[in-house]
KEKE-3310 file (N, C-alpha, C; in steps of 0.2 Angstrom, whole numbers, plus 5000, padded with zeros to 4 digits):
npx = (5477:5464:5450:5447:5436:5420:5412:5394:5390:5399:5397:5384:5384:5395:5387:5375:5381:5384:5371:5365:5373:5371:5359:5356:5354:5340:5342:5350:5364:5358:5352:5363:5370:5360:5359:5371:5371:5361:5366:5371:5374:5367:5373:5372:5367:5353:5346:5339:5329:5321:5319:5308:5300:5301:5294:5281:5282:5287:5282:5282:5286:5299:5307:5319:5329:5345:5359:5370:5369:5357:5343:5344:5332:5330:5331:5316:5310:5320:5318:5325:5320:5314:5322:5320:5317:5311:5322:5336:5351:5358:5369:5372:5375:5384:5387:5386:5376:5367:5353:5339:5332:5316:5302:5284:5275:5265:5251:5255:5268:5268:5271:5285:5290:5289:5295:5308:5311:5312:5323:5333:5335:5327:5323:5317:5305:5302:5290:5286:5275:5258:5244:5235:5232:5221:5211:5223:5231:5245:5254:5250:5241:5252:5253:5244:5228:5229:5229:5227:5230:5240:5244:5257:5263:5276:5278:5270:5261:5259:5251:5254:5253:5248:5253:5250:5258:5258:5260:5263:5262:5265:5270:5270:5275:5275:5283:5284:5293:5286:5293:5301:5303:5304:5298:5299:5302:5296:5296:5287:5287:5276:5273:5262:5259:5267:5268:5268:5282:5283:5285:5284:5271:5276:5292:5297:5289:5294:5306:5307:5300:5311:5322:5317:5316:5331:5335:5330:5337:5351:5350:5345:5350:5362:5356:5351:5348:5340:5323:5318:5303:5294:5282:5288:5301:5312:5312:5306:5311:5325:5327:5323:5333:5345:5344:5342:5356:5365:5362:5367:5381:5383:5380:5391:5401:5405:5406:5392:5391:5380:5378:5389:5383:5370:5373:5381:5370:5364:5372:5368:5355:5342:5337:5337:5332:5323:5318:5322:5316:5316:5329:5331:5326:5331:5342:5335:5329:5341:5348:5337:5338:5350:5348:5342:5328:5316:5327:5327:5315:5305:5289:5279:5275:5285:5297:5293:5291:5304:5310:5303:5306:5321:5321:5316:5326:5336:5341:5355:5366:5368:5378:5388:5403:5419:5430:5447:5459:5470:5465:5454:5461:5467:5458:5452:5461:5460:5449:5448:5452:5441:5428:5414:5402:5406:5405:5404:5410:5411:5404:5408:5407:5406:5420:5428:5425:5430:5444:5450:5458:5458:5445:5429:5419:5424:5426:5417:5407:5412:5408:5407)
npy = (5199:5191:5183:5166:5166:5155:5143:5142:5131:5124:5133:5129:5116:5115:5122:5116:5104:5111:5115:5104:5097:5107:5105:5093:5081:5086:5101:5105:5112:5124:5130:5131:5143:5152:5155:5159:5172:5180:5190:5200:5217:5221:5231:5242:5260:5268:5280:5293:5286:5285:5295:5307:5314:5309:5296:5293:5291:5279:5261:5252:5251:5246:5243:5250:5262:5259:5273:5276:5273:5278:5283:5300:5313:5328:5344:5352:5367:5373:5363:5352:5337:5334:5328:5314:5297:5282:5272:5262:5263:5248:5235:5229:5223:5230:5241:5247:5255:5251:5247:5253:5249:5249:5253:5249:5262:5273:5282:5295:5295:5294:5306:5309:5297:5297:5309:5305:5294:5303:5312:5303:5298:5286:5273:5261:5251:5240:5231:5218:5214:5210:5223:5222:5210:5201:5211:5218:5232:5232:5239:5255:5261:5268:5272:5278:5270:5265:5276:5287:5303:5307:5317:5321:5329:5339:5331:5325:5310:5300:5285:5277:5264:5248:5230:5214:5199:5182:5181:5194:5211:5224:5241:5257:5271:5289:5303:5319:5333:5347:5359:5356:5354:5343:5325:5309:5292:5278:5261:5250:5235:5223:5211:5203:5191:5186:5181:5189:5189:5176:5164:5163:5152:5144:5144:5144:5154:5166:5165:5168:5181:5188:5187:5193:5207:5207:5207:5220:5229:5225:5230:5243:5260:5265:5275:5278:5271:5256:5253:5244:5236:5228:5226:5230:5231:5223:5209:5201:5210:5210:5197:5196:5205:5199:5187:5193:5200:5190:5182:5192:5191:5178:5177:5184:5174:5172:5163:5159:5167:5167:5167:5176:5188:5190:5194:5206:5213:5214:5222:5235:5236:5231:5214:5209:5198:5189:5177:5159:5151:5160:5162:5149:5149:5159:5151:5141:5148:5153:5141:5136:5146:5143:5131:5135:5140:5152:5159:5157:5161:5173:5183:5188:5203:5209:5207:5217:5228:5230:5232:5245:5254:5254:5261:5272:5277:5280:5270:5265:5254:5254:5247:5243:5251:5245:5247:5250:5236:5240:5251:5245:5237:5244:5252:5241:5238:5251:5248:5238:5239:5246:5251:5242:5250:5261:5255:5261:5262:5258:5243:5233:5218:5213:5217:5210:5196:5197:5200:5192:5177:5167:5167:5165:5162:5155:5143:5138:5135:5124:5114:5108)
npz = (5154:5143:5147:5140:5125:5124:5113:5110:5111:5119:5130:5133:5136:5147:5157:5158:5166:5176:5181:5184:5195:5204:5207:5212:5226:5232:5226:5233:5229:5224:5235:5243:5238:5237:5250:5254:5250:5256:5265:5258:5253:5263:5274:5266:5264:5264:5267:5260:5254:5266:5273:5280:5272:5262:5262:5258:5246:5242:5236:5245:5262:5267:5257:5250:5241:5237:5243:5237:5223:5219:5208:5204:5202:5193:5203:5207:5209:5218:5230:5238:5241:5230:5223:5223:5219:5220:5214:5206:5199:5191:5186:5169:5154:5148:5157:5173:5173:5164:5166:5175:5189:5198:5207:5204:5196:5207:5211:5215:5211:5198:5189:5193:5189:5173:5172:5176:5165:5155:5158:5161:5147:5143:5133:5133:5143:5154:5160:5172:5179:5184:5185:5195:5207:5213:5226:5228:5223:5212:5204:5198:5185:5171:5159:5145:5137:5120:5107:5116:5125:5139:5153:5164:5175:5168:5157:5143:5137:5126:5118:5105:5096:5100:5102:5102:5109:5112:5125:5131:5129:5119:5118:5108:5114:5114:5120:5127:5132:5141:5138:5128:5111:5102:5101:5108:5106:5115:5119:5126:5135:5140:5153:5160:5167:5176:5194:5208:5220:5215:5202:5184:5177:5166:5159:5147:5140:5148:5144:5130:5129:5136:5128:5117:5121:5124:5111:5105:5114:5111:5096:5096:5097:5109:5120:5133:5150:5151:5158:5171:5179:5192:5204:5217:5212:5214:5216:5205:5195:5199:5195:5180:5175:5178:5170:5157:5157:5158:5147:5137:5139:5137:5124:5119:5121:5134:5147:5158:5177:5188:5202:5205:5197:5202:5215:5213:5208:5219:5227:5223:5222:5234:5239:5226:5215:5223:5230:5232:5223:5212:5210:5205:5194:5185:5181:5174:5164:5156:5154:5146:5134:5131:5124:5114:5114:5111:5105:5091:5085:5086:5092:5078:5081:5089:5080:5072:5079:5083:5070:5066:5078:5075:5064:5065:5072:5065:5059:5065:5071:5084:5090:5105:5111:5113:5126:5125:5129:5138:5144:5150:5161:5168:5174:5180:5190:5197:5203:5211:5227:5230:5241:5245:5243:5236:5221:5208:5195:5177:5172:5182:5185:5172:5168:5177:5172:5158:5160:5169:5170:5178:5185:5194:5187:5175:5180:5188:5177:5173:5182:5199)
capx = (5475:5457:5447:5444:5428:5419:5406:5388:5388:5403:5394:5379:5386:5396:5382:5372:5382:5383:5365:5364:5378:5366:5351:5357:5350:5337:5344:5356:5369:5355:5350:5368:5372:5356:5359:5378:5369:5357:5369:5374:5372:5362:5375:5372:5363:5347:5345:5334:5322:5318:5318:5301:5297:5302:5291:5275:5284:5288:5276:5282:5291:5304:5310:5322:5335:5352:5360:5377:5367:5349:5343:5342:5329:5332:5328:5312:5309:5323:5316:5331:5317:5312:5327:5319:5313:5312:5324:5343:5356:5360:5373:5370:5380:5389:5390:5385:5370:5362:5347:5336:5327:5311:5295:5280:5273:5260:5247:5257:5275:5269:5274:5291:5293:5290:5301:5315:5312:5315:5330:5339:5334:5326:5319:5314:5303:5300:5285:5285:5269:5251:5243:5232:5231:5214:5211:5229:5236:5254:5257:5246:5243:5254:5253:5236:5225:5230:5229:5227:5235:5239:5249:5260:5267:5279:5278:5264:5264:5254:5251:5251:5251:5250:5253:5248:5261:5255:5260:5264:5260:5272:5267:5273:5273:5277:5283:5286:5291:5282:5296:5305:5298:5305:5296:5304:5298:5298:5294:5284:5286:5273:5272:5258:5257:5272:5266:5271:5286:5284:5289:5279:5270:5279:5297:5298:5286:5299:5313:5305:5300:5317:5325:5312:5319:5338:5336:5331:5342:5356:5348:5344:5357:5362:5354:5351:5347:5333:5319:5314:5300:5289:5279:5292:5307:5318:5312:5305:5314:5332:5327:5322:5339:5350:5343:5345:5362:5369:5361:5370:5388:5385:5381:5399:5405:5407:5402:5389:5391:5374:5379:5391:5378:5365:5378:5384:5364:5361:5376:5365:5346:5341:5334:5336:5331:5320:5316:5324:5313:5318:5336:5334:5322:5338:5347:5330:5329:5348:5348:5332:5340:5356:5347:5338:5323:5316:5332:5327:5310:5302:5283:5280:5275:5292:5299:5289:5292:5311:5311:5300:5311:5326:5320:5315:5334:5339:5346:5360:5365:5369:5384:5393:5411:5423:5435:5454:5459:5473:5462:5451:5464:5469:5451:5451:5465:5459:5442:5450:5452:5435:5422:5406:5399:5409:5406:5400:5413:5407:5405:5413:5408:5410:5427:5430:5423:5434:5451:5452:5459:5455:5438:5426:5414:5425:5427:5409:5403:5412:5404:5412)
capy = (5194:5191:5175:5163:5165:5149:5143:5143:5123:5122:5135:5125:5108:5114:5126:5110:5099:5115:5114:5096:5099:5113:5103:5086:5081:5091:5108:5108:5117:5130:5133:5134:5150:5158:5157:5163:5179:5182:5196:5205:5223:5223:5235:5249:5264:5269:5286:5296:5284:5283:5301:5307:5318:5303:5289:5293:5290:5271:5259:5247:5255:5242:5242:5257:5262:5262:5280:5276:5272:5278:5288:5307:5318:5335:5347:5356:5373:5373:5359:5346:5331:5333:5323:5307:5292:5274:5268:5262:5260:5243:5233:5225:5219:5234:5246:5247:5260:5249:5246:5256:5245:5253:5252:5251:5269:5275:5288:5303:5297:5293:5311:5308:5292:5299:5313:5299:5292:5309:5313:5297:5297:5280:5271:5254:5250:5233:5229:5212:5213:5214:5229:5220:5203:5201:5217:5221:5235:5230:5244:5260:5261:5275:5275:5277:5267:5266:5283:5292:5305:5309:5323:5319:5335:5343:5326:5322:5303:5297:5278:5278:5258:5241:5225:5208:5193:5178:5183:5200:5217:5229:5248:5261:5276:5295:5307:5326:5339:5355:5364:5353:5353:5336:5321:5304:5286:5273:5255:5248:5228:5222:5204:5202:5183:5183:5182:5192:5184:5169:5163:5160:5144:5142:5147:5146:5161:5172:5165:5171:5188:5192:5187:5199:5212:5207:5208:5227:5232:5225:5232:5250:5264:5265:5282:5279:5264:5252:5253:5237:5235:5225:5229:5232:5232:5220:5202:5199:5215:5207:5190:5197:5209:5194:5183:5197:5203:5184:5180:5196:5189:5171:5179:5186:5169:5172:5158:5164:5165:5168:5169:5182:5193:5192:5196:5213:5215:5215:5227:5240:5236:5227:5208:5208:5190:5188:5170:5153:5150:5164:5161:5144:5152:5162:5146:5137:5152:5154:5134:5135:5149:5141:5127:5138:5142:5158:5163:5156:5162:5178:5186:5194:5208:5209:5210:5223:5232:5231:5235:5252:5258:5255:5266:5279:5279:5281:5263:5265:5248:5254:5242:5246:5251:5241:5249:5247:5232:5243:5255:5241:5233:5252:5254:5235:5239:5256:5247:5231:5240:5251:5248:5241:5256:5264:5251:5265:5263:5253:5235:5229:5211:5212:5218:5203:5191:5197:5201:5188:5171:5160:5169:5158:5159:5150:5137:5136:5132:5117:5110:5109)
capz = (5148:5144:5148:5133:5125:5122:5109:5112:5113:5125:5136:5135:5138:5154:5162:5160:5170:5182:5184:5187:5200:5210:5208:5216:5232:5232:5225:5239:5227:5222:5242:5247:5235:5239:5257:5254:5247:5261:5268:5254:5253:5269:5276:5262:5267:5260:5269:5256:5256:5273:5277:5282:5266:5255:5262:5253:5238:5242:5238:5251:5266:5269:5251:5248:5237:5241:5242:5233:5215:5217:5202:5206:5198:5193:5208:5205:5214:5224:5235:5238:5241:5222:5216:5225:5216:5223:5209:5208:5193:5191:5180:5164:5149:5146:5161:5179:5172:5158:5169:5180:5192:5200:5209:5201:5200:5213:5208:5217:5208:5190:5187:5194:5185:5167:5172:5176:5160:5150:5160:5158:5139:5142:5126:5133:5148:5154:5166:5174:5183:5182:5188:5201:5210:5216:5227:5228:5218:5212:5201:5196:5178:5172:5153:5143:5132:5112:5103:5119:5128:5147:5155:5170:5176:5162:5152:5137:5136:5121:5116:5099:5096:5107:5099:5105:5108:5114:5135:5131:5126:5116:5116:5105:5117:5111:5126:5125:5137:5139:5135:5123:5103:5099:5105:5108:5107:5120:5120:5132:5135:5147:5154:5165:5169:5181:5200:5214:5223:5213:5195:5179:5176:5160:5160:5140:5139:5149:5139:5123:5131:5138:5121:5112:5124:5121:5103:5105:5118:5107:5091:5095:5099:5117:5121:5141:5153:5151:5165:5172:5185:5194:5211:5222:5209:5216:5214:5196:5192:5197:5190:5173:5172:5179:5164:5152:5156:5156:5141:5134:5140:5134:5117:5119:5122:5140:5153:5164:5183:5190:5209:5206:5195:5208:5220:5210:5208:5226:5229:5219:5224:5239:5237:5219:5215:5230:5232:5230:5217:5206:5209:5199:5187:5181:5178:5170:5158:5154:5150:5139:5129:5126:5120:5108:5115:5110:5102:5084:5083:5090:5089:5073:5083:5091:5075:5069:5084:5083:5064:5067:5082:5072:5058:5070:5076:5060:5056:5068:5074:5092:5093:5111:5108:5118:5128:5124:5135:5143:5148:5155:5165:5173:5178:5184:5195:5202:5207:5216:5232:5233:5246:5241:5242:5229:5215:5202:5190:5172:5170:5187:5184:5164:5168:5181:5169:5152:5162:5174:5167:5182:5187:5196:5182:5172:5185:5189:5171:5172:5189:5206)
cpx = (5468:5454:5445:5438:5427:5414:5400:5386:5393:5400:5388:5380:5389:5392:5376:5374:5383:5377:5363:5367:5374:5360:5351:5357:5346:5338:5347:5361:5365:5354:5358:5370:5367:5357:5365:5376:5364:5359:5371:5371:5367:5365:5375:5367:5358:5342:5338:5328:5319:5318:5309:5297:5297:5297:5285:5275:5288:5282:5275:5287:5297:5309:5311:5327:5341:5356:5364:5375:5360:5349:5342:5338:5332:5329:5322:5310:5315:5322:5320:5327:5315:5315:5326:5316:5315:5316:5333:5344:5358:5364:5371:5376:5386:5393:5386:5377:5366:5356:5346:5329:5323:5305:5292:5277:5267:5257:5252:5266:5274:5272:5283:5294:5294:5296:5310:5316:5314:5321:5335:5338:5333:5322:5316:5311:5301:5295:5284:5280:5263:5250:5239:5234:5225:5211:5217:5232:5244:5257:5251:5247:5246:5255:5245:5236:5228:5227:5225:5231:5234:5245:5250:5265:5269:5279:5271:5266:5257:5255:5249:5251:5252:5248:5253:5253:5257:5254:5263:5261:5266:5269:5272:5272:5277:5278:5286:5285:5289:5287:5302:5300:5297:5300:5301:5299:5300:5292:5294:5284:5284:5272:5269:5257:5263:5268:5270:5275:5286:5288:5282:5279:5274:5286:5299:5296:5292:5305:5312:5304:5307:5321:5323:5316:5325:5338:5335:5335:5348:5356:5350:5351:5356:5362:5353:5349:5340:5329:5316:5309:5294:5284:5285:5300:5313:5317:5311:5310:5321:5331:5328:5330:5343:5349:5345:5352:5367:5368:5365:5378:5388:5385:5387:5402:5408:5402:5399:5391:5386:5374:5383:5385:5374:5368:5380:5376:5363:5366:5373:5357:5345:5337:5334:5337:5329:5319:5322:5322:5314:5325:5336:5330:5327:5342:5343:5331:5335:5348:5344:5335:5346:5354:5342:5331:5323:5321:5331:5320:5308:5294:5284:5281:5281:5297:5298:5292:5301:5313:5310:5305:5318:5327:5319:5321:5338:5345:5352:5359:5367:5374:5388:5399:5414:5429:5443:5455:5465:5469:5457:5454:5467:5463:5449:5454:5462:5453:5443:5448:5448:5432:5417:5401:5399:5409:5400:5404:5411:5409:5408:5413:5409:5416:5430:5429:5429:5441:5453:5452:5456:5449:5434:5420:5418:5426:5421:5406:5406:5412:5410:5418)
cpy = (5193:5184:5173:5163:5158:5149:5142:5136:5122:5127:5130:5119:5110:5119:5120:5105:5104:5114:5109:5096:5102:5110:5096:5087:5087:5098:5109:5114:5125:5135:5137:5142:5153:5160:5162:5172:5184:5189:5202:5210:5226:5230:5243:5255:5266:5276:5291:5293:5283:5289:5303:5310:5314:5298:5288:5290:5283:5268:5254:5250:5252:5240:5250:5257:5263:5269:5279:5276:5274:5284:5294:5310:5325:5339:5352:5362:5374:5369:5353:5339:5330:5329:5317:5304:5286:5271:5268:5259:5253:5240:5229:5222:5222:5238:5244:5252:5257:5249:5251:5251:5249:5250:5253:5259:5270:5280:5295:5301:5295:5298:5310:5301:5295:5304:5310:5297:5296:5310:5309:5296:5288:5279:5265:5255:5243:5232:5222:5209:5214:5219:5228:5212:5203:5208:5221:5225:5235:5235:5249:5261:5268:5278:5274:5273:5268:5272:5287:5296:5306:5314:5322:5324:5339:5337:5325:5315:5301:5290:5278:5270:5253:5236:5220:5202:5189:5178:5188:5204:5221:5235:5252:5268:5284:5299:5313:5330:5345:5360:5363:5351:5347:5330:5315:5297:5281:5266:5252:5239:5227:5214:5202:5196:5182:5185:5185:5189:5177:5169:5160:5153:5142:5146:5148:5153:5166:5171:5169:5178:5191:5193:5193:5205:5213:5210:5217:5231:5232:5230:5240:5254:5265:5273:5282:5271:5262:5252:5247:5238:5232:5229:5234:5234:5229:5211:5199:5204:5212:5200:5191:5201:5204:5190:5186:5197:5196:5182:5185:5193:5183:5173:5182:5180:5169:5168:5162:5162:5168:5170:5175:5188:5194:5195:5204:5217:5217:5221:5235:5241:5231:5221:5207:5201:5187:5182:5165:5151:5154:5163:5155:5146:5155:5157:5142:5142:5152:5145:5133:5139:5148:5136:5129:5140:5149:5163:5163:5159:5167:5181:5190:5201:5211:5212:5216:5229:5236:5234:5243:5257:5259:5260:5272:5282:5281:5275:5262:5258:5248:5251:5246:5245:5250:5246:5248:5243:5236:5247:5252:5238:5239:5251:5248:5237:5245:5253:5242:5234:5244:5247:5247:5246:5261:5260:5255:5265:5257:5248:5232:5222:5210:5212:5211:5198:5191:5198:5196:5180:5165:5162:5163:5157:5153:5143:5134:5133:5126:5112:5110:5104)
cpz = (5148:5144:5140:5132:5123:5117:5113:5115:5119:5131:5138:5139:5146:5158:5162:5165:5177:5187:5187:5193:5206:5211:5212:5223:5234:5232:5230:5236:5227:5230:5244:5244:5238:5245:5258:5253:5250:5264:5264:5252:5259:5273:5273:5265:5262:5265:5267:5257:5261:5277:5277:5276:5261:5255:5259:5247:5237:5243:5244:5257:5268:5262:5248:5243:5239:5239:5237:5224:5215:5212:5205:5202:5198:5200:5206:5212:5219:5231:5234:5237:5234:5219:5219:5220:5219:5217:5209:5201:5194:5185:5175:5160:5147:5151:5167:5178:5167:5161:5174:5183:5197:5202:5203:5202:5204:5208:5210:5215:5202:5186:5187:5189:5178:5167:5172:5168:5153:5151:5158:5151:5139:5135:5127:5141:5147:5161:5166:5179:5182:5186:5195:5201:5216:5218:5230:5223:5218:5210:5197:5189:5176:5163:5151:5138:5125:5110:5109:5123:5136:5148:5162:5172:5170:5156:5148:5137:5131:5119:5110:5095:5101:5102:5104:5105:5112:5123:5134:5126:5124:5114:5114:5109:5116:5118:5124:5131:5134:5135:5129:5116:5101:5104:5105:5109:5112:5120:5125:5130:5141:5147:5161:5170:5175:5189:5204:5219:5222:5206:5191:5179:5170:5158:5152:5137:5142:5146:5133:5124:5133:5130:5117:5115:5124:5115:5102:5108:5112:5099:5089:5098:5106:5119:5129:5143:5150:5158:5166:5179:5187:5201:5213:5219:5211:5215:5207:5193:5190:5193:5182:5172:5174:5172:5159:5151:5155:5150:5135:5134:5137:5125:5114:5119:5128:5145:5159:5171:5187:5197:5209:5203:5200:5214:5219:5210:5216:5230:5227:5221:5229:5237:5231:5219:5222:5234:5229:5223:5210:5204:5204:5195:5182:5177:5173:5163:5154:5150:5143:5132:5126:5123:5115:5108:5115:5106:5093:5081:5089:5087:5084:5075:5086:5085:5072:5074:5083:5075:5065:5071:5078:5065:5060:5072:5071:5057:5059:5072:5082:5095:5100:5109:5115:5120:5127:5130:5138:5147:5154:5161:5170:5176:5183:5191:5200:5206:5212:5224:5235:5237:5243:5241:5238:5223:5210:5196:5184:5172:5176:5186:5177:5164:5171:5176:5162:5155:5166:5173:5172:5187:5189:5191:5178:5175:5186:5183:5169:5178:5194:5205)
residu = (UNK:UNK:UNK:UNK:UNK:UNK:UNK:UNK:UNK:UNK:UNK:UNK:UNK:UNK:UNK:UNK:UNK:UNK:UNK:UNK:UNK:UNK:UNK:UNK:UNK:UNK:UNK:UNK:UNK:UNK:UNK:UNK:UNK:UNK:UNK:UNK:UNK:UNK:UNK:UNK:UNK:UNK:UNK:UNK:UNK:UNK:UNK:UNK:UNK:UNK:UNK:UNK:UNK:UNK:UNK:UNK:UNK:UNK:UNK:UNK:UNK:UNK:UNK:UNK:UNK:UNK:UNK:UNK:UNK:UNK:UNK:UNK:UNK:UNK:UNK:UNK:UNK:UNK:UNK:UNK:UNK:UNK:UNK:UNK:UNK:UNK:UNK:UNK:UNK:UNK:UNK:UNK:UNK:UNK:UNK:UNK:UNK:UNK:UNK:UNK:UNK:UNK:UNK:UNK:UNK:UNK:UNK:UNK:UNK:UNK:UNK:UNK:UNK:UNK:UNK:UNK:UNK:UNK:UNK:UNK:UNK:UNK:UNK:UNK:UNK:UNK:UNK:UNK:UNK:UNK:UNK:UNK:UNK:UNK:UNK:UNK:UNK:UNK:UNK:UNK:UNK:UNK:UNK:UNK:UNK:UNK:UNK:UNK:UNK:UNK:UNK:UNK:UNK:UNK:UNK:UNK:UNK:UNK:UNK:UNK:UNK:UNK:UNK:UNK:UNK:UNK:UNK:UNK:UNK:UNK:UNK:UNK:UNK:UNK:UNK:UNK:UNK:UNK:UNK:UNK:UNK:UNK:UNK:UNK:UNK:UNK:UNK:UNK:UNK:UNK:UNK:UNK:UNK:UNK:UNK:UNK:UNK:UNK:UNK:UNK:UNK:UNK:UNK:UNK:UNK:UNK:UNK:UNK:UNK:UNK:UNK:UNK:UNK:UNK:UNK:UNK:UNK:UNK:UNK:UNK:UNK:UNK:UNK:UNK:UNK:UNK:UNK:UNK:UNK:UNK:UNK:UNK:UNK:UNK:UNK:UNK:UNK:UNK:UNK:UNK:UNK:UNK:UNK:UNK:UNK:UNK:UNK:UNK:UNK:UNK:UNK:UNK:UNK:UNK:UNK:UNK:UNK:UNK:UNK:UNK:UNK:UNK:UNK:UNK:UNK:UNK:UNK:UNK:UNK:UNK:UNK:UNK:UNK:UNK:UNK:UNK:UNK:UNK:UNK:UNK:UNK:UNK:UNK:UNK:UNK:UNK:UNK:UNK:UNK:UNK:UNK:UNK:UNK:UNK:UNK:UNK:UNK:UNK:UNK:UNK:UNK:UNK:UNK:UNK:UNK:UNK:UNK:UNK:UNK:UNK:UNK:UNK:UNK:UNK:UNK:UNK:UNK:UNK:UNK:UNK:UNK:UNK:UNK:UNK:UNK:UNK:UNK:UNK:UNK:UNK:UNK:UNK:UNK:UNK:UNK:UNK:UNK:UNK:UNK:UNK:UNK:UNK:UNK:UNK:UNK:UNK:UNK:UNK:UNK:UNK:UNK:UNK:UNK:UNK:UNK:UNK:UNK:UNK:UNK:UNK:UNK:UNK:UNK:UNK:UNK:UNK:UNK:UNK)
# end
């Protein structure tokens, strides 16, 4: 039995009450939920990232990808360690591999980053960090300026166009592998005003940016996961993915369960949604989006990018095909007893929300 879907108006009403309850008594509810998530995922191994041969590929030595869902590159020259990149598959609105969250590329990992983009057939990259903060490098620049070409390993990267929104930059990038005659188009969304370990000064700009990305994710063909990165690939990246993921579910009439979403994300990459401020921000963004912020108007640049990318993809709507309900139920029964380390089946949280009529999501949306 599928959970009953709700209208956007009903979801908004219930979610507003839920947020008010969490915010009462100096954000007591938010603090309690966030504290309950503190230990989630900490028992999961991250041996590959901690091995001596791979440590120089990590921007931060204490932020490593979990082994069970790390992105594995093709092995180069029979050297096993060449399959490593500090990146994890994480869940989204359709499967547990809708997104790749990764650290901002280093100079010595930029070629690996573009190899990952090529091998995973990535068509959308979302960057939610500035390149620098004062004297600290948060992310090395890995894409060339407009009308310029760079070579990273076997991948040729050419920035074709760059458009400016009020708070973001949207670039169209062509990539080509040396051994492949065909090129691919990647859309690069860059939101530089989000401070490290913090939240944007204006949540509205983030809501508009997230909705812009959501529209392209929904409109384009599903060719590969979208890459999301900040500096470490955990706090801001997890916050962005949680907001986008729950927007996707709300658009289908499914009430949001932010705590469950963050828990699921933390089972795939450590410290996703890193601070209490970021946890509250997910609620703020979703509340604004449900109220209509960012959903009725998007920057003209974004609309043009969406149109161009769809044209390049042959006009395909790319709508995700839903599995038959019986198959979903069978997969849910098979996944239920699995250990947390083995959460690799498609759409664990989405299945839970769709199939369980008494899910906590439905109860939470009506307040405690």
